[in-house]
DRENDO-1510 file (C-alpha; in Angstrom, 1 decimal, always signed):
<recs>
REC; n; res; u; v; w
REC; 1; UNK; +14.6; +17.0; +7.3 .
REC; 2; UNK; +12.1; +18.9; +9.0 .
REC; 3; UNK; +12.2; +19.0; +12.5 .
REC; 4; UNK; +8.3; +20.0; +12.7 .
REC; 5; UNK; +7.6; +18.3; +16.3 .
REC; 6; UNK; +3.6; +19.5; +16.7 .
REC; 7; UNK; +0.6; +18.2; +15.0 .
REC; 8; UNK; -2.9; +19.8; +15.1 .
REC; 9; UNK; -5.8; +17.3; +14.1 .
REC; 10; UNK; -9.0; +18.1; +12.2 .
REC; 11; UNK; -11.9; +15.1; +12.5 .
REC; 12; UNK; -13.5; +15.1; +8.9 .
REC; 13; UNK; -15.4; +12.9; +6.5 .
REC; 14; UNK; -13.7; +13.1; +3.3 .
REC; 15; UNK; -9.6; +13.7; +3.4 .
REC; 16; UNK; -9.1; +17.4; +1.7 .
REC; 17; UNK; -7.2; +17.2; -1.6 .
REC; 18; UNK; -5.3; +20.1; -0.5 .
REC; 19; UNK; -3.6; +19.3; +3.0 .
REC; 20; UNK; -1.8; +21.5; +5.2 .
REC; 21; UNK; +1.4; +20.5; +6.8 .
REC; 22; UNK; +1.3; +19.9; +10.6 .
REC; 23; UNK; -2.4; +18.7; +10.0 .
REC; 24; UNK; -3.8; +14.9; +11.2 .
REC; 25; UNK; -7.2; +14.6; +9.0 .
REC; 26; UNK; -9.1; +11.8; +10.8 .
REC; 27; UNK; -12.0; +10.4; +9.0 .
REC; 28; UNK; -13.9; +8.1; +11.5 .
REC; 29; UNK; -16.5; +6.9; +8.6 .
REC; 30; UNK; -13.4; +5.7; +6.5 .
REC; 31; UNK; -10.9; +4.5; +9.5 .
REC; 32; UNK; -8.4; +6.7; +7.9 .
REC; 33; UNK; -5.7; +9.3; +9.2 .
REC; 34; UNK; -3.9; +11.2; +6.6 .
REC; 35; UNK; -1.0; +13.9; +6.8 .
REC; 36; UNK; +1.8; +15.4; +5.1 .
REC; 37; UNK; +5.0; +13.6; +5.7 .
REC; 38; UNK; +6.5; +15.4; +8.8 .
REC; 39; UNK; +9.5; +15.2; +7.1 .
REC; 40; UNK; +8.6; +18.0; +5.0 .
REC; 41; UNK; +8.9; +16.5; +2.0 .
REC; 42; UNK; +5.1; +17.2; +1.3 .
REC; 43; UNK; +3.8; +13.6; +0.3 .
REC; 44; UNK; +0.8; +12.2; +1.7 .
REC; 45; UNK; +0.8; +9.6; +4.3 .
REC; 46; UNK; -2.3; +7.6; +4.6 .
REC; 47; UNK; -2.6; +5.6; +7.8 .
REC; 48; UNK; -6.0; +3.0; +7.9 .
REC; 49; UNK; -7.2; +2.1; +11.1 .
REC; 50; UNK; -7.7; -1.5; +11.5 .
REC; 51; UNK; -7.1; -4.1; +13.9 .
REC; 52; UNK; -3.8; -5.1; +11.6 .
REC; 53; UNK; -2.9; -1.6; +10.5 .
REC; 54; UNK; -2.8; +1.5; +12.9 .
REC; 55; UNK; -4.4; +2.3; +15.9 .
REC; 56; UNK; -5.5; +5.8; +17.0 .
REC; 57; UNK; -5.8; +7.0; +20.6 .
REC; 58; UNK; -7.5; +10.0; +21.2 .
REC; 59; UNK; -7.4; +11.5; +24.5 .
REC; 60; UNK; -9.7; +14.6; +24.0 .
REC; 61; UNK; -6.9; +17.0; +22.9 .
REC; 62; UNK; -4.2; +15.1; +21.0 .
REC; 63; UNK; -3.9; +12.1; +18.9 .
REC; 64; UNK; -1.6; +9.2; +19.0 .
REC; 65; UNK; -0.8; +6.5; +16.2 .
REC; 66; UNK; +0.6; +3.1; +17.0 .
REC; 67; UNK; +2.7; +1.8; +15.6 .
REC; 68; UNK; +5.5; +3.8; +14.2 .
REC; 69; UNK; +5.2; +5.7; +10.5 .
REC; 70; UNK; +7.5; +4.2; +8.3 .
REC; 71; UNK; +7.6; +5.8; +4.9 .
REC; 72; UNK; +9.6; +3.4; +3.4 .
REC; 73; UNK; +7.7; +3.8; -0.2 .
REC; 74; UNK; +8.3; +7.3; -0.2 .
REC; 75; UNK; +11.9; +8.8; -1.6 .
REC; 76; UNK; +12.4; +10.2; +2.2 .
REC; 77; UNK; +12.0; +7.0; +3.2 .
REC; 78; UNK; +11.2; +9.0; +6.9 .
REC; 79; UNK; +10.3; +7.1; +10.1 .
REC; 80; UNK; +8.7; +8.6; +13.1 .
REC; 81; UNK; +6.5; +8.5; +15.7 .
REC; 82; UNK; +3.1; +10.4; +16.4 .
REC; 83; UNK; +2.2; +10.3; +20.3 .
REC; 84; UNK; +0.1; +13.0; +21.9 .
REC; 85; UNK; +0.4; +15.2; +18.4 .
REC; 86; UNK; +4.0; +15.1; +18.9 .
REC; 87; UNK; +6.3; +13.8; +16.4 .
REC; 88; UNK; +9.1; +11.7; +17.4 .
REC; 89; UNK; +11.7; +11.2; +14.6 .
REC; 90; UNK; +13.2; +7.4; +14.7 .
REC; 91; UNK; +16.0; +6.2; +12.5 .
REC; 92; UNK; +15.4; +5.0; +9.0 .
REC; 93; UNK; +15.6; +1.2; +8.9 .
REC; 94; UNK; +17.8; -0.9; +6.3 .
REC; 95; UNK; +16.4; -2.7; +3.4 .
REC; 96; UNK; +16.4; -5.9; +4.9 .
REC; 97; UNK; +14.6; -4.3; +8.3 .
REC; 98; UNK; +12.1; -2.7; +5.5 .
REC; 99; UNK; +11.4; -6.4; +3.9 .
REC; 100; UNK; +11.3; -8.0; +7.3 .
REC; 101; UNK; +8.8; -5.6; +8.5 .
REC; 102; UNK; +6.7; -6.3; +5.5 .
REC; 103; UNK; +6.8; -9.7; +5.6 .
REC; 104; UNK; +5.8; -9.8; +9.3 .
REC; 105; UNK; +2.8; -7.2; +8.5 .
REC; 106; UNK; +1.6; -9.4; +5.7 .
REC; 107; UNK; +1.8; -12.3; +8.0 .
REC; 108; UNK; -0.1; -10.6; +10.8 .
REC; 109; UNK; -2.9; -9.7; +8.1 .
REC; 110; UNK; -3.2; -13.4; +7.0 .
REC; 111; UNK; -3.3; -14.9; +10.4 .
REC; 112; UNK; -6.1; -12.0; +11.5 .
REC; 113; UNK; -8.1; -12.5; +8.3 .
REC; 114; UNK; -8.1; -16.5; +8.4 .
REC; 115; UNK; -9.1; -16.4; +12.0 .
REC; 116; UNK; -11.9; -14.0; +11.6 .
REC; 117; UNK; -13.1; -15.0; +8.0 .
REC; 118; UNK; -16.4; -16.8; +8.0 .
REC; 119; UNK; -16.1; -20.2; +7.3 .
REC; 120; UNK; -18.6; -21.0; +4.0 .
REC; 121; UNK; -19.6; -24.9; +4.4 .
REC; 122; UNK; -20.2; -26.3; +0.9 .
REC; 123; UNK; -23.6; -27.6; +2.2 .
REC; 124; UNK; -24.8; -24.2; +2.9 .
REC; 125; UNK; -24.1; -23.2; -1.0 .
REC; 126; UNK; -25.8; -26.2; -2.6 .
REC; 127; UNK; -28.8; -25.0; -0.2 .
REC; 128; UNK; -28.7; -28.2; +2.1 .
REC; 129; UNK; -28.8; -26.9; +5.7 .
REC; 130; UNK; -26.7; -28.0; +8.6 .
REC; 131; UNK; -28.7; -30.8; +10.8 .
REC; 132; UNK; -30.3; -28.8; +13.6 .
REC; 133; UNK; -29.0; -29.2; +17.0 .
REC; 134; UNK; -25.5; -29.6; +15.9 .
REC; 135; UNK; -23.5; -26.6; +17.5 .
REC; 136; UNK; -21.6; -24.3; +14.5 .
REC; 137; UNK; -17.9; -24.9; +14.8 .
REC; 138; UNK; -15.4; -22.0; +15.0 .
REC; 139; UNK; -16.4; -19.8; +17.9 .
REC; 140; UNK; -18.8; -16.8; +18.2 .
REC; 141; UNK; -18.0; -14.7; +14.9 .
REC; 142; UNK; -18.3; -17.6; +13.0 .
REC; 143; UNK; -21.8; -18.6; +14.6 .
REC; 144; UNK; -22.7; -15.0; +14.4 .
REC; 145; UNK; -21.9; -14.8; +10.7 .
REC; 146; UNK; -23.9; -17.8; +9.9 .
REC; 147; UNK; -26.6; -17.0; +11.6 .
REC; 148; UNK; -26.9; -13.6; +10.0 .
REC; 149; UNK; -26.3; -14.7; +6.7 .
</recs>
């Protein structure tokens, strides 16, 4: 495993097909950070930025990604943190830990999207509008969605 510890970054619209080792390619338009695996194997690592995936912190000079990057689908199975443009290798997880982590991620996504997904009222589909003066159930986002669409 390579012990590369420092990363640079480039803000791009599109991720280049040929990537340099040690560079985080950040596409804000597509909410994605891509880099070659920090272990040195050269595999492409994609970290989508979203409330249920990774969070990027840019301090004006360096980038951090949270949570850690576990390349469980790659042959190297590397695991590391990227904090302020530096790689901090972590221990590899067992198969059981990987499966538990994936299950937890799936539950987090399901929970997030079930809470934020707009509720579709069958009366709206059939063309029957909800009586006026009645407050929409489900909170601000659901009311905003109904107002917009």
